[in-house]
C-alpha positions as CSV (number, residue, x, y, z in Angstrom):
1,M,17.4,-8.5,16.3
2,S,16.1,-12.0,16.5
3,G,18.4,-14.5,14.8
4,D,21.4,-12.6,15.3
5,N,24.4,-15.0,15.1
6,L,27.0,-12.5,16.2
7,L,29.5,-13.7,13.6
8,G,29.6,-10.5,11.7
9,E,28.2,-7.1,11.1
10,Q,24.4,-6.9,11.1
11,P,22.6,-5.0,8.6
12,L,20.7,-1.9,9.5
13,K,17.4,-3.6,8.2
14,F,14.5,-4.0,10.4
15,Y,11.3,-4.9,8.8
16,S,9.8,-3.1,5.9
17,E,11.6,-0.4,4.1
18,E,9.4,2.4,5.5
19,V,10.0,1.2,9.1
20,T,13.8,1.0,8.2
21,E,13.8,4.5,7.0
22,T,11.9,5.7,10.0
23,K,14.3,4.1,12.5
24,I,17.3,5.5,10.6
25,E,15.6,9.1,10.6
26,L,14.9,8.5,14.4
27,V,18.5,7.7,15.2
28,H,19.7,10.8,13.1
29,R,17.5,13.0,14.9
30,L,18.5,11.6,18.3
31,L,22.1,12.2,17.5
32,I,21.5,15.9,16.6
33,L,19.5,16.5,19.7
34,N,22.2,14.9,21.8
35,A,25.0,17.2,20.0
36,Q,22.7,20.3,20.8
37,K,22.3,19.3,24.4
38,N,26.0,18.7,24.7
39,T,26.6,22.2,23.3
40,I,24.2,23.8,25.8
41,I,26.0,22.0,28.7
42,D,29.2,23.2,27.4
43,L,27.9,26.8,27.3
44,D,26.5,26.5,30.7
45,R,29.9,25.3,32.1
46,K,31.7,28.0,30.5
47,H,29.4,30.6,31.7
48,K,29.7,29.3,35.3
49,E,33.6,29.4,34.8
50,W,33.5,33.0,33.7
51,G,31.2,33.9,36.6
52,N,33.7,32.3,38.8
53,E,36.6,34.2,37.2
54,L,34.9,37.5,37.7
55,A,33.8,36.9,41.2
56,S,37.6,36.2,42.3
């Protein structure tokens, strides 16, 4: 944000209340999508490990 003094915590306040709420919702949704992506990656890794174990 412009005007940051880096001397303390910065508020999660951007412009208007509506824009602030929109940005908070966007961050929330991105966190959820990232968690889902990580779960899918973990399942894919486990599936490959199980396949390797069955093949040996």
